[in-house]
N, CA, C and O of each residue as an XYZ file, in Angstrom:
640
protein
N      15.698     17.278    -18.928
C      14.744     17.535    -17.870
C      13.386     16.927    -18.214
O      12.692     16.392    -17.349
N      13.023     17.019    -19.483
C      11.748     16.451    -19.907
C      11.723     14.939    -19.696
O      10.671     14.352    -19.442
N      12.889     14.325    -19.804
C      13.009     12.880    -19.599
C      12.549     12.476    -18.196
O      12.066     11.362    -17.995
N      12.700     13.380    -17.234
C      12.351     13.091    -15.848
C      11.150     13.894    -15.350
O      10.973     14.046    -14.142
N      10.335     14.403    -16.248
C       9.166     15.207    -15.858
C       8.195     14.409    -14.997
O       7.620     14.945    -14.049
N       8.012     13.149    -15.316
C       7.090     12.310    -14.541
C       7.621     12.113    -13.120
O       6.855     12.170    -12.158
N       8.913     11.885    -12.987
C       9.513     11.703    -11.661
C       9.420     12.987    -10.836
O       9.133     12.942     -9.640
N       9.660     14.116    -11.471
C       9.551     15.396    -10.756
C       8.117     15.608    -10.294
O       7.878     16.016     -9.157
N       7.163     15.329    -11.178
C       5.739     15.455    -10.823
C       5.416     14.592     -9.609
O       4.783     15.067     -8.666
N       5.842     13.328     -9.621
C       5.526     12.422     -8.517
C       6.296     12.771     -7.250
O       5.790     12.545     -6.150
N       7.496     13.310     -7.370
C       8.222     13.784     -6.191
C       7.492     14.935     -5.517
O       7.438     15.016     -4.290
N       6.930     15.825     -6.331
C       6.144     16.939     -5.792
C       4.851     16.422     -5.165
O       4.473     16.843     -4.072
N       4.177     15.509     -5.862
C       2.955     14.906     -5.310
C       3.249     14.238     -3.972
O       2.503     14.414     -3.009
N       4.336     13.472     -3.913
C       4.733     12.794     -2.672
C       4.909     13.815     -1.551
O       4.421     13.607     -0.440
N       5.592     14.900     -1.833
C       5.854     15.916     -0.805
C       4.566     16.581     -0.337
O       4.402     16.838      0.855
N       3.661     16.859     -1.252
C       2.381     17.466     -0.884
C       1.558     16.498     -0.028
O       0.951     16.903      0.964
N       1.542     15.234     -0.413
C       0.792     14.249      0.365
C       1.428     14.046      1.743
O       0.719     13.812      2.722
N       2.745     14.134      1.824
C       3.381     14.019      3.141
C       2.995     15.202      4.039
O       2.859     15.046      5.253
N       2.822     16.370      3.443
C       2.353     17.525      4.225
C       0.907     17.309      4.674
O       0.547     17.638      5.804
N       0.078     16.753      3.779
C      -1.305     16.443      4.154
C      -1.329     15.435      5.309
O      -2.163     15.533      6.209
N      -0.408     14.469      5.275
C      -0.301     13.491      6.362
C       0.042     14.189      7.678
O      -0.460     13.799      8.733
N       0.884     15.209      7.627
C       1.229     15.955      8.838
C      -0.013     16.640      9.407
O      -0.197     16.673     10.624
N      -0.867     17.187      8.534
C      -2.130     17.770      8.997
C      -2.988     16.702      9.679
O      -3.607     16.963     10.711
N      -3.021     15.510      9.105
C      -3.778     14.408      9.688
C      -3.213     14.036     11.056
O      -3.964     13.908     12.023
N      -1.907     13.863     11.140
C      -1.281     13.536     12.418
C      -1.599     14.597     13.465
O      -1.962     14.278     14.597
N      -1.460     15.837     13.083
C      -1.756     16.943     14.004
C      -3.221     16.903     14.421
O      -3.538     17.062     15.600
N      -4.114     16.692     13.456
C      -5.539     16.647     13.752
C      -5.932     15.491     14.657
O      -6.877     15.606     15.438
N      -5.221     14.386     14.560
C      -5.502     13.222     15.401
C      -4.821     13.312     16.767
O      -4.947     12.410     17.595
N      -4.103     14.403     16.988
C      -3.477     14.618     18.287
C      -2.157     13.915     18.490
O      -1.646     13.869     19.609
N      -1.589     13.362     17.422
C      -0.334     12.630     17.555
C       0.851     13.551     17.789
O       1.960     13.077     18.032
N       0.637     14.849     17.720
C       1.714     15.812     17.960
C       1.536     16.527     19.293
O       2.357     17.364     19.669
N       0.466     16.196     20.006
C       0.250     16.822     21.311
C      -0.400     15.841     22.279
O       0.316     15.038     22.877
N      -1.720     15.863     22.467
C      -2.328     15.037     23.519
C      -2.162     13.526     23.328
O      -2.177     12.784     24.311
N      -2.006     13.064     22.114
C      -1.796     11.632     21.855
C      -0.381     11.338     21.351
O      -0.169     10.402     20.581
N       0.559     12.132     21.784
C       1.926     12.022     21.283
C       2.558     10.661     21.606
O       3.480     10.228     20.915
N       2.072      9.995     22.639
C       2.610      8.679     22.981
C       2.368      7.668     21.865
O       3.129      6.710     21.728
N       1.329      7.862     21.071
C       1.015      6.955     19.971
C       1.717      7.337     18.660
O       1.697      6.567     17.700
N       2.322      8.496     18.621
C       2.908      8.994     17.376
C       3.911      8.031     16.755
O       3.857      7.771     15.553
N       4.820      7.504     17.558
C       5.879      6.641     17.027
C       5.315      5.391     16.357
O       5.934      4.844     15.445
N       4.162      4.941     16.796
C       3.534      3.759     16.187
C       2.772      4.151     14.927
O       3.009      3.606     13.849
N       1.863      5.093     15.074
C       0.929      5.401     13.993
C       1.538      6.155     12.819
O       1.025      6.081     11.703
N       2.612      6.871     13.055
C       3.237      7.587     11.941
C       3.752      6.615     10.883
O       3.895      6.983      9.717
N       4.031      5.376     11.285
C       4.533      4.369     10.347
C       3.512      3.953      9.301
O       3.880      3.372      8.280
N       2.241      4.240      9.534
C       1.229      3.914      8.531
C       1.435      4.713      7.244
O       0.921      4.339      6.189
N       2.183      5.808      7.331
C       2.481      6.563      6.113
C       3.269      5.720      5.112
O       3.240      5.994      3.913
N       3.965      4.708      5.593
C       4.732      3.828      4.697
C       3.821      3.198      3.644
O       4.229      3.032      2.495
N       2.605      2.851      4.022
C       1.653      2.270      3.069
C       1.351      3.281      1.962
O       1.346      2.944      0.778
N       1.103      4.509      2.367
C       0.821      5.561      1.391
C       2.034      5.789      0.493
O       1.897      5.951     -0.720
N       3.204      5.800      1.089
C       4.435      6.010      0.319
C       4.632      4.924     -0.732
O       4.989      5.215     -1.873
N       4.402      3.692     -0.353
C       4.552      2.582     -1.301
C       3.537      2.706     -2.428
O       3.874      2.514     -3.596
N       2.301      3.027     -2.080
C       1.258      3.216     -3.109
C       1.659      4.333     -4.067
O       1.465      4.208     -5.276
N       2.211      5.413     -3.546
C       2.644      6.521     -4.404
C       3.755      6.086     -5.349
O       3.749      6.459     -6.523
N       4.701      5.307     -4.858
C       5.770      4.811     -5.731
C       5.210      3.863     -6.790
O       5.653      3.889     -7.939
N       4.245      3.031     -6.417
C       3.617      2.149     -7.406
C       2.935      2.970     -8.487
O       3.128      2.727     -9.678
N       2.135      3.945     -8.064
C       1.427      4.790     -9.040
C       2.409      5.555     -9.925
O       2.186      5.704    -11.126
N       3.490      6.035     -9.327
C       4.490      6.785    -10.090
C       5.158      5.907    -11.144
O       5.296      6.313    -12.298
N       5.569      4.709    -10.751
C       6.244      3.831    -11.708
C       5.281      3.298    -12.769
O       5.672      3.089    -13.918
N       4.039      3.081    -12.387
C       3.043      2.698    -13.396
C       2.810      3.835    -14.388
O       2.647      3.601    -15.586
N       2.796      5.050    -13.887
C       2.657      6.225    -14.752
C       3.846      6.319    -15.709
O       3.667      6.563    -16.902
N       5.044      6.128    -15.193
C       6.249      6.179    -16.019
C       6.213      5.080    -17.079
O       6.519      5.319    -18.247
N       5.839      3.886    -16.661
C       5.765      2.757    -17.591
C       4.773      3.043    -18.715
O       5.073      2.819    -19.887
N       3.606      3.532    -18.356
C       2.554      3.787    -19.347
C       2.870      4.993    -20.234
O       2.756      4.918    -21.457
N       3.260      6.086    -19.620
C       3.398      7.351    -20.340
C       4.726      7.529    -21.057
O       4.790      8.202    -22.087
N       5.781      6.938    -20.528
C       7.104      7.177    -21.102
C       7.652      5.963    -21.838
O       8.278      6.091    -22.890
N       7.412      4.800    -21.281
C       7.978      3.582    -21.856
C       6.972      2.780    -22.682
O       7.213      1.616    -23.002
N       5.865      3.396    -23.020
C       4.869      2.757    -23.894
C       4.421      1.398    -23.345
O       4.316      0.420    -24.086
N       4.162      1.357    -22.043
C       3.627      0.187    -21.340
C       4.607     -0.983    -21.222
O       4.192     -2.090    -20.880
N       5.882     -0.768    -21.492
C       6.869     -1.836    -21.396
C       8.126     -1.298    -20.725
O       8.849     -0.489    -21.307
N       8.386     -1.752    -19.489
C       9.487     -1.198    -18.716
C      10.290     -2.320    -18.069
O       9.722     -3.289    -17.563
N      11.602     -2.186    -18.087
C      12.473     -3.146    -17.409
C      12.598     -2.757    -15.936
O      12.200     -1.666    -15.529
N      13.159     -3.676    -15.150
C      13.396     -3.368    -13.749
C      14.341     -2.183    -13.612
O      14.092     -1.286    -12.807
N      15.411     -2.167    -14.378
C      16.392     -1.082    -14.236
C      15.795      0.269    -14.620
O      16.122      1.282    -14.002
N      14.932      0.301    -15.620
C      14.267      1.560    -15.973
C      13.380      2.036    -14.827
O      13.374      3.219    -14.488
N      12.636      1.112    -14.237
C      11.792      1.464    -13.103
C      12.610      1.873    -11.891
O      12.248      2.810    -11.179
N      13.703      1.180    -11.659
C      14.565      1.489    -10.521
C      15.160      2.889    -10.661
O      15.162      3.663     -9.703
N      15.658      3.210    -11.837
C      16.219      4.549    -12.077
C      15.153      5.610    -11.888
O      15.406      6.655    -11.287
N      13.960      5.343    -12.400
C      12.853      6.276    -12.226
C      12.568      6.498    -10.739
O      12.382      7.632    -10.299
N      12.534      5.417     -9.979
C      12.300      5.523     -8.545
C      13.397      6.278     -7.815
O      13.127      7.028     -6.877
N      14.625      6.081     -8.245
C      15.738      6.818     -7.633
C      15.579      8.320     -7.878
O      15.810      9.128     -6.979
N      15.190      8.679     -9.076
C      14.992     10.101     -9.385
C      13.875     10.674     -8.516
O      13.999     11.783     -7.997
N      12.789      9.925     -8.357
C      11.709     10.374     -7.469
C      12.261     10.577     -6.061
O      11.959     11.580     -5.414
N      13.060      9.640     -5.589
C      13.645      9.728     -4.252
C      14.522     10.966     -4.102
O      14.500     11.624     -3.062
N      15.282     11.277     -5.123
C      16.128     12.475     -5.085
C      15.263     13.732     -5.023
O      15.565     14.653     -4.264
N      14.198     13.776     -5.809
C      13.298     14.935     -5.783
C      12.675     15.080     -4.393
O      12.638     16.178     -3.838
N      12.191     13.979     -3.838
C      11.601     14.019     -2.493
C      12.644     14.487     -1.471
O      12.337     15.299     -0.598
N      13.867     13.979     -1.580
C      14.934     14.381     -0.651
C      15.240     15.875     -0.779
O      15.428     16.562      0.225
N      15.289     16.368     -2.007
C      15.561     17.797     -2.224
C      14.442     18.667     -1.649
O      14.697     19.747     -1.117
N      13.209     18.190     -1.761
C      12.063     18.950     -1.245
C      11.856     18.778      0.256
O      11.120     19.549      0.872
N      12.496     17.778      0.847
C      12.253     17.480      2.262
C      12.609     18.625      3.223
O      11.888     18.813      4.203
N      13.670     19.390      2.999
C      13.897     20.511      3.929
C      12.754     21.529      3.907
O      12.380     22.065      4.950
N      12.207     21.790      2.734
C      11.074     22.715      2.627
C       9.855     22.127      3.336
O       9.147     22.831      4.057
N       9.617     20.835      3.125
C       8.483     20.177      3.774
C       8.642     20.192      5.293
O       7.671     20.417      6.016
N       9.846     19.955      5.775
C      10.079     19.994      7.221
C       9.854     21.407      7.769
O       9.256     21.577      8.832
N      10.327     22.397      7.052
C      10.133     23.775      7.489
C       8.643     24.106      7.568
O       8.180     24.644      8.573
N       7.893     23.787      6.514
C       6.452     24.045      6.500
C       5.772     23.297      7.641
O       4.929     23.856      8.343
N       6.141     22.036      7.821
C       5.540     21.218      8.879
C       5.739     21.854     10.250
O       4.786     22.007     11.014
N       6.973     22.220     10.556
C       7.286     22.634     11.917
C       7.119     24.125     12.177
O       7.126     24.554     13.331
N       6.971     24.912     11.130
C       6.697     26.334     11.331
C       5.207     26.661     11.249
O       4.734     27.586     11.909
N       4.468     25.895     10.434
C       3.078     26.258     10.173
C       2.062     25.197     10.587
O       1.015     25.540     11.135
N       2.339     23.936     10.343
C       1.360     22.887     10.622
C       1.362     22.519     12.098
O       0.304     22.437     12.721
N       2.533     22.301     12.651
C       2.635     21.837     14.035
C       3.838     22.473     14.733
O       4.820     21.798     15.040
N       3.746     23.784     14.977
C       4.910     24.489     15.548
C       5.289     24.064     16.967
O       6.408     24.329     17.406
N       4.391     23.419     17.682
C       4.699     22.989     19.047
C       5.204     21.553     19.130
O       5.477     21.057     20.223
N       5.329     20.887     17.997
C       5.706     19.474     18.008
C       7.025     19.228     18.743
O       7.096     18.347     19.600
N       8.050     19.980     18.425
C       9.348     19.713     19.054
C       9.282     19.887     20.572
O       9.815     19.059     21.311
N       8.639     20.948     21.039
C       8.498     21.127     22.494
C       7.724     19.961     23.103
O       8.094     19.451     24.161
N       6.651     19.542     22.436
C       5.825     18.447     22.957
C       6.582     17.122     23.002
O       6.501     16.393     23.990
N       7.309     16.813     21.947
C       8.015     15.526     21.906
C       9.218     15.533     22.845
O       9.569     14.496     23.408
N       9.843     16.677     23.017
C      10.938     16.779     23.982
C      10.398     16.528     25.389
O      10.966     15.739     26.144
N       9.306     17.198     25.736
C       8.719     17.014     27.071
C       8.278     15.567     27.285
O       8.520     14.995     28.348
N       7.636     14.976     26.285
C       7.194     13.581     26.403
C       8.388     12.643     26.572
O       8.358     11.743     27.412
N       9.432     12.850     25.779
C      10.615     11.980     25.853
C      11.296     12.057     27.205
O      11.754     11.046     27.737
N      11.362     13.252     27.756
C      11.991     13.428     29.068
C      11.105     12.846     30.168
O      11.585     12.114     31.034
N       9.805     13.173     30.134
C       8.875     12.708     31.166
C       8.727     11.185     31.168
O       8.558     10.577     32.224
N       8.788     10.581     30.000
C       8.644      9.123     29.920
C       9.951      8.399     30.253
O       9.973      7.174     30.375
N      11.031      9.155     30.399
C      12.318      8.564     30.725
C      13.051      7.987     29.531
O      14.065      7.309     29.692
N      12.548      8.249     28.334
C      13.168      7.707     27.123
C      14.495      8.399     26.802
O      15.405      7.784     26.245
N      14.596      9.674     27.157
C      15.799     10.450     26.835
C      16.038     11.495     27.919
O      15.127     11.894     28.645
N      17.291     11.922     28.002
C      17.579     13.085     28.836
C      17.131     14.322     28.070
O      16.945     14.271     26.854
N      16.959     15.421     28.773
C      16.556     16.668     28.100
C      17.580     17.061     27.034
O      17.204     17.479     25.939
N      18.854     16.930     27.344
C      19.891     17.312     26.388
C      19.829     16.449     25.130
O      19.933     16.957     24.013
N      19.662     15.161     25.317
C      19.570     14.250     24.167
C      18.324     14.549     23.344
O      18.378     14.569     22.115
N      17.208     14.780     24.017
C      15.956     15.066     23.319
C      16.062     16.373     22.541
O      15.622     16.448     21.394
N      16.638     17.392     23.150
C      16.786     18.679     22.461
C      17.743     18.565     21.282
O      17.569     19.247     20.272
N      18.747     17.710     21.403
C      19.684     17.506     20.302
C      19.073     16.743     19.137
O      19.459     16.939     17.985
N      18.119     15.872     19.443
C      17.497     15.043     18.413
C      16.258     15.692     17.806
O      16.066     15.659     16.590
N      15.422     16.279     18.651
C      14.141     16.832     18.200
C      14.259     18.331     17.953
O      13.903     19.150     18.799
N      14.766     18.664     16.776
C      14.850     20.060     16.360
C      14.823     20.116     14.831
O      15.014     19.101     14.162
N      14.591     21.279     14.301
C      14.408     21.407     12.853
C      15.637     20.975     12.069
O      15.506     20.276     11.065
N      16.808     21.369     12.494
C      18.029     20.990     11.777
C      18.189     19.470     11.731
O      18.485     18.902     10.679
N      17.994     18.827     12.862
C      18.103     17.374     12.921
C      17.075     16.706     12.017
O      17.401     15.757     11.304
N      15.846     17.187     12.041
C      14.796     16.590     11.220
C      15.023     16.828      9.731
O      14.696     15.972      8.909
N      15.574     17.967      9.384
C      15.898     18.226      7.972
C      16.940     17.221      7.491
O      16.793     16.637      6.418
N      17.973     17.022      8.271
C      19.027     16.074      7.901
C      18.471     14.647      7.848
O      18.710     13.916      6.887
N      17.727     14.261      8.888
C      17.144     12.914      8.925
C      16.214     12.673      7.738
O      16.282     11.626      7.095
N      15.348     13.638      7.450
C      14.367     13.433      6.376
C      15.041     13.367      5.017
O      14.595     12.621      4.145
N      16.094     14.125      4.822
C      16.815     14.099      3.550
C      17.394     12.698      3.303
O      17.172     12.102      2.250
N      18.133     12.189      4.283
C      18.769     10.881      4.110
C      17.760      9.736      4.148
O      17.923      8.742      3.441
N      16.728      9.870      4.963
C      15.681      8.853      5.010
C      14.990      8.752      3.651
O      14.733      7.652      3.162
N      14.689      9.901      3.043
C      14.042      9.895      1.722
C      14.917      9.193      0.695
O      14.410      8.448     -0.143
N      16.210      9.421      0.749
C      17.114      8.768     -0.207
C      17.203      7.260      0.031
O      17.011      6.469     -0.892
N      17.490      6.874      1.245
C      17.718      5.453      1.542
C      16.438      4.642      1.366
O      16.430      3.644      0.646
N      15.378      5.057      2.008
C      14.126      4.299      1.933
C      13.541      4.395      0.526
O      12.936      3.440      0.038
N      13.719      5.538     -0.121
C      13.232      5.684     -1.493
C      13.929      4.739     -2.460
O      13.284      4.165     -3.338
N      15.219      4.576     -2.310
C      15.968      3.656     -3.181
C      15.537      2.214     -2.938
O      15.341      1.457     -3.889
N      15.389      1.832     -1.682
C      14.946      0.465     -1.367
C      13.534      0.232     -1.902
O      13.264     -0.795     -2.525
N      12.647      1.173     -1.660
C      11.272      1.066     -2.163
C      11.266      0.987     -3.679
O      10.513      0.204     -4.259
N      12.090      1.785     -4.319
C      12.175      1.789     -5.784
C      12.595      0.430     -6.323
O      12.037     -0.056     -7.307
N      13.572     -0.174     -5.680
C      14.051     -1.484     -6.123
C      12.940     -2.530     -6.052
O      12.762     -3.333     -6.967
N      12.206     -2.502     -4.958
C      11.140     -3.492     -4.766
C       9.970     -3.229     -5.700
O       9.484     -4.145     -6.364
N       9.516     -1.986     -5.754
C       8.365     -1.654     -6.600
C       8.695     -1.878     -8.072
O       7.855     -2.368     -8.827
N       9.902     -1.526     -8.481
C      10.300     -1.722     -9.883
C      10.224     -3.190    -10.273
O       9.883     -3.515    -11.410
N      10.537     -4.068     -9.345
C      10.459     -5.505     -9.614
C       9.025     -5.914     -9.966
O       8.804     -6.729    -10.861
N       8.069     -5.344     -9.256
C       6.672     -5.739     -9.447
C       5.977     -5.036    -10.614
O       4.978     -5.536    -11.130
N       6.499     -3.878    -11.034
C       5.844     -3.184    -12.156
C       6.563     -3.380    -13.482
O       6.092     -2.904    -14.515
N       7.679     -4.064    -13.469
C       8.396     -4.325    -14.725
C       7.534     -5.224    -15.620
O       6.727     -6.023    -15.147
N       7.736     -5.062    -16.909
C       6.978     -5.886    -17.848
C       7.883     -6.707    -18.757
O       7.421     -7.614    -19.449
N       9.173     -6.386    -18.754
C      10.103     -7.145    -19.601
C      11.440     -7.269    -18.896
O      11.779     -6.468    -18.025
N      12.184     -8.273    -19.283
C      13.528     -8.468    -18.734
C      14.476     -7.472    -19.364
O      14.376     -7.139    -20.545
N      15.412     -6.999    -18.531
C      16.349     -5.981    -19.020
C      17.643     -6.547    -19.472
O      18.523     -5.805    -19.908
């Protein structure tokens, strides 16, 4: 467990920052009056996510690998971070939708139906806590692994 303490720390940091991002989205109205812009602007979190993975792998390289890390070491580290984020994602989704923005699902369902993007049944099936928990879990794994592969390439210091 100590071997992965840095990854666990960064997975927790990632989850906390993602919750802070939800407060920002809510504060900017992307969950209610400006919900039409949500699908575009929420993607800016990707920049923050990449920066967090860079900082995490640099931390691992410096603190654990004595400033010398191969791509595979960085990739494995990133995968572990992704697993931690995925494991924490149901809790983050619950906190987000119960406490930060409890009206989000109703708002996005109404917007999707009114804009003609989805039928009410389709919107209700997609925009709910269970669906978001499942989506966020798998999204964290898939995107985290891809991000890890790319970031590990740039923070490696030696050939493996």
